[in-house]
C-alpha positions as CSV (number, residue, x, y, z in Angstrom):
1,X,30.8,44.6,-56.7
2,X,29.6,47.5,-54.6
3,X,26.7,45.4,-53.3
4,X,29.0,42.6,-52.4
5,X,31.3,44.9,-50.4
6,X,28.3,46.3,-48.6
7,X,27.0,42.9,-47.7
8,X,30.5,41.8,-46.5
9,X,30.9,45.0,-44.4
10,X,27.4,44.3,-42.9
11,X,28.3,40.7,-42.1
12,X,31.7,41.7,-40.7
13,X,30.2,44.4,-38.4
14,X,27.5,42.1,-37.0
15,X,29.6,38.9,-36.9
16,X,33.0,40.2,-35.8
17,X,33.0,43.8,-34.6
18,X,29.8,43.9,-32.6
19,X,30.4,40.6,-30.8
20,X,34.0,41.7,-30.0
21,X,32.7,45.0,-28.7
22,X,30.1,43.3,-26.6
23,X,32.7,40.9,-25.2
24,X,35.0,43.9,-24.5
25,X,32.0,45.6,-22.8
26,X,31.6,42.6,-20.5
27,X,35.2,42.5,-19.3
28,X,36.3,46.2,-19.6
29,X,35.5,47.1,-16.1
30,X,37.8,44.4,-14.8
31,X,40.7,45.2,-17.2
32,X,40.7,48.8,-18.3
33,X,39.7,51.8,-16.2
34,X,37.7,54.0,-18.6
35,X,38.1,57.8,-18.5
36,X,35.1,60.0,-17.6
37,X,32.8,61.0,-20.4
38,X,32.6,64.6,-21.5
39,X,31.0,67.1,-19.1
40,X,27.4,66.7,-18.3
41,X,26.7,70.0,-20.2
42,X,28.0,68.3,-23.3
43,X,25.6,65.4,-22.6
44,X,22.7,67.8,-22.3
45,X,23.5,69.4,-25.6
46,X,24.1,66.1,-27.5
47,X,20.9,64.5,-26.0
48,X,18.8,67.5,-26.8
49,X,20.1,68.0,-30.3
50,X,19.8,64.2,-31.0
51,X,16.2,64.0,-29.8
52,X,15.2,67.1,-31.8
53,X,16.9,65.8,-35.0
54,X,15.3,62.4,-34.6
55,X,11.8,63.9,-34.0
56,X,12.2,66.4,-36.9
57,X,13.4,63.6,-39.2
58,X,10.5,61.3,-38.2
59,X,8.0,64.1,-38.9
60,X,9.5,65.0,-42.2
61,X,9.6,61.3,-43.2
62,X,5.9,60.8,-42.3
63,X,4.7,64.0,-44.0
64,X,6.7,63.4,-47.3
65,X,6.0,59.6,-47.6
66,X,2.8,59.0,-45.7
67,X,4.5,56.1,-43.9
68,X,6.0,55.5,-40.6
69,X,9.8,55.7,-40.5
70,X,10.5,52.0,-40.4
71,X,13.2,50.2,-42.4
72,X,10.8,47.4,-43.1
73,X,8.7,49.8,-45.3
74,X,11.2,52.1,-47.1
75,X,10.0,55.2,-48.9
76,X,9.2,54.9,-52.6
77,X,11.8,57.7,-53.5
78,X,14.5,59.7,-51.9
79,X,13.6,62.4,-49.4
80,X,15.4,65.7,-49.9
81,X,13.6,68.0,-47.3
82,X,14.5,69.0,-43.8
83,X,17.3,67.1,-42.2
84,X,17.3,64.7,-45.2
85,X,18.8,67.6,-47.2
86,X,21.8,67.5,-45.0
87,X,22.4,63.8,-44.2
88,X,20.8,60.7,-45.8
89,X,19.9,59.0,-42.5
90,X,19.0,61.7,-39.9
91,X,17.0,59.3,-37.8
92,X,20.1,57.3,-37.0
93,X,22.3,60.4,-36.6
94,X,19.8,61.8,-34.1
95,X,19.3,58.6,-32.2
96,X,23.0,57.9,-31.9
97,X,23.7,61.5,-30.8
98,X,21.0,61.1,-28.1
99,X,22.6,57.9,-26.9
100,X,26.0,59.4,-26.6
101,X,24.5,62.5,-24.9
102,X,22.5,60.5,-22.4
103,X,25.6,58.4,-21.5
104,X,27.6,61.6,-21.0
105,X,24.8,63.3,-19.0
106,X,24.6,60.3,-16.7
107,X,28.5,60.1,-16.6
108,X,28.2,56.4,-17.6
109,X,31.6,55.3,-18.7
110,X,30.5,52.0,-20.2
111,X,27.6,53.6,-21.9
112,X,29.7,56.3,-23.5
113,X,32.8,54.4,-24.5
114,X,31.4,50.9,-25.2
115,X,27.6,50.8,-25.6
116,X,27.1,54.0,-27.7
117,X,30.0,53.1,-30.1
118,X,28.7,49.6,-30.5
119,X,25.2,51.0,-31.3
120,X,26.7,53.4,-33.8
121,X,28.5,50.5,-35.5
122,X,25.3,48.5,-35.6
123,X,23.5,51.5,-37.1
124,X,26.2,51.9,-39.8
125,X,26.1,48.2,-40.6
126,X,22.3,48.3,-40.9
127,X,22.4,51.2,-43.3
128,X,25.3,49.8,-45.4
129,X,24.2,46.2,-45.5
130,X,20.4,46.5,-45.5
131,X,18.9,49.9,-46.1
132,X,21.3,51.0,-48.9
133,X,20.5,47.9,-50.9
134,X,16.7,48.7,-50.7
135,X,16.9,52.4,-51.6
136,X,15.3,53.5,-54.8
């Protein structure tokens, strides 16, 4: 049952939510004026923390598993060291934080309010629908 719900959520995010978000992205500038992203200082902080978490998670993954951090070659067991002790998927957390931060840093309205959330939704769908099913 849990596996079926995960697969349905994965399919819904990729087949309904992501296309709708991308369509909205394409027409938003013509319909809805978006507010400004947070201050650039917030962007610097998010981008820096995001990149540092991503690099830290990648290094811990490689040291603990002897593999590259690719979802095509998952680890043989759970990793409980470094950022993995705090969150199950620190690579995605770091990457998404960096994307939001860079969009804020550049004061890119579409990047912050449309692209980054669509990417975060895609990351969540990938974890729920694909990676969780392959975890040991």
